[in-house]
N, C-alpha and C positions, 0 to 999 in steps of 0.2 A: 216386944217380940220375945218369945220364949225359945229356949234351946231344946232340941229334940232329946228325948230321954231314951236310953237303952241303945243296944247295938242295932245296926242296920239289918234289914230282913235277910240278907244273904249270909248271915252268921259271922260277919266281921271280915270275910275274905275279900280282898281287893281284886275286882275283876275289870279294872280300868287303868289307863296309864297313870303313872305317877303325876301328881299335880292336878289331876282332874278328879273331882269328887264323884263323878259318874251319876249323880242324882240331882234332883232339884227340890227346892223347898216351895211348897205351895200352901197357901192359906185357905183353909176350908171355911165354908159359911158357918156362922154360929147357929146351933140348933138348940132349942130349949126343949126339955122333955124329961119328965119323971125326976126332976131335981138333980139330974146328972149333967154336968157340963163337960162336953168333950173338949179335947185340946183343939185350939184354933189352928195351930201350926202342926202339920203332919209331914213326915218325910215320905216322898214318893220316889222309888228307884227309877233310874233311867232305863230305857230298853237295853236289853243285853246286847253287847256287841256281837256282830256276826264275824265269822272267820277267825283266824288265829290272832292271839294277842300280839301287840308289838314286841318284836324281838323273837318271836316264835314262828315256825313254819316257813313258807316261801317268802322271799323278799317281794316288796311291792313292784308292780310292773312299771318299767320305764320305757320311754319312747326313744327311738333312735334319731329323732329329729332334734335339732338344737332348739332351745327355748324360744328364740326369736322367730323361728319358722312356725312354731305352734301358735304364737300370739298374733301372727299376721292375719288371721281370719280368712284364709283362702286366697290371699293376694297372688300367690304363685299359680294357683289354678286359673285365675282370671287372666293373668298374663299369658299363660300357655294357650288359652282359648283365643285370645286376640292374635297370637302369632300363628295358630293353626289355621284360622279362617283364610287369611291371605295366601298361605302356603298351599292349601287345597285348591283355591281359586287359580293360582298360578299353574299348578300341575294340570288342572282341567283345561285351561287356555292353551298350554303347550301341547296337550294331547289332541285337541281339536285342530290346531295348526298343523301338527304332524300328519294327522289323518287326512286333512284337507289338501295339503300341498305336496306331501312326500309319498305316502303309501296309505291307501290306494289312490289318493289324488282326487277326492270328491269335489274340490273347487275347480279343477280343470274340466272344461267341457270337452267331451270327445265327440260331440255332434254340434253342428251349426244351429244357431237360432234362425229360423226361417224369416222372421220379420227383420232382423238385423242384416241378413244377407240381401233381402229385398231392398232395403234402404241403401245399402252399398252399391248394388247393381244400378239403381236409379241414378245415384250420384255419378258413377263411372260413365253411364250412357249420356248423361247431360254434359259433364265436364270434359271427358276425354273424347267422346265420339260426336258431340254436338247434336244429339238427338233431342228435339224439342217436343213438348206435349206428352210426356210419359205420364199417364194417369195412374197406373197401378202396376205392381210387380208381384207375382205369385211364385214363390220358390217352394219346392217340396220340403216337408219337415224332416227332422232327424237325419240329415246327411252327415256321414262320418267325416271327421277331420283327419284325413289320411292323404299324404302326398300322392298325386297322380289321380285321385278320385275325381270324377266329374259328374255333374247333374245339370238339368235344364230348367230354366225359369221361364214362365210365361209373362210377357210384357204387353200391356195395353197402351198403344200409341194411337191417340184419337179413338176411332172406332175399330181399329185393326188389331188383331192378335199377332204378336211376333214372339219368337223364341230366342233365348240367349243361353249359350252354353257357359257354365262356370267350372273352372278347373282349379283344384286345390294344389297350391305350390309347396307348402311345408306343414310340419306338425304344429306350428303356432297358429294356423288358421288363415294364412295369407292365400288369397285366391285371385285368379285372373278372369276377366269377363271378356268374351268374344263379341264381335259386332252382331247386332240382331240380323236375322234372316231377311 
């Protein structure tokens, strides 16, 4: 191995940090021609550094995060995502419960279900009044749940139509059934 001869191409000026040669030694291929043998080892300069040299200009950028946080690989973000999902779900459930039961009260029915009232009327007629052979009960739909409100249901007993008056007792939906006509 031969030692390069002569000064480096940059005129001997050092443009790299102390202790770093700034260049690299490469061995070029042997070429024969015209009796001149070129040097096998040639010095190739390293690319010129960009920006200010060390110790000059602005200081290097530093992070405000501690080194352990930078090495975590985003563990903090993943933990935050896992905590955020259940929190959003809980807020959504609480909002639905509030809107359903408190204001405006979507889960409270402010009208009677006609089929449920019909089933209740049939049971009262059979159990309380001893009416046998009730085939069907037809109550009008969308009757309001307001104390004092009344409506009439049609009852088929055998082949005969009879009518029963239903009176709403309280805002919870309790009602009274009168005897059939």
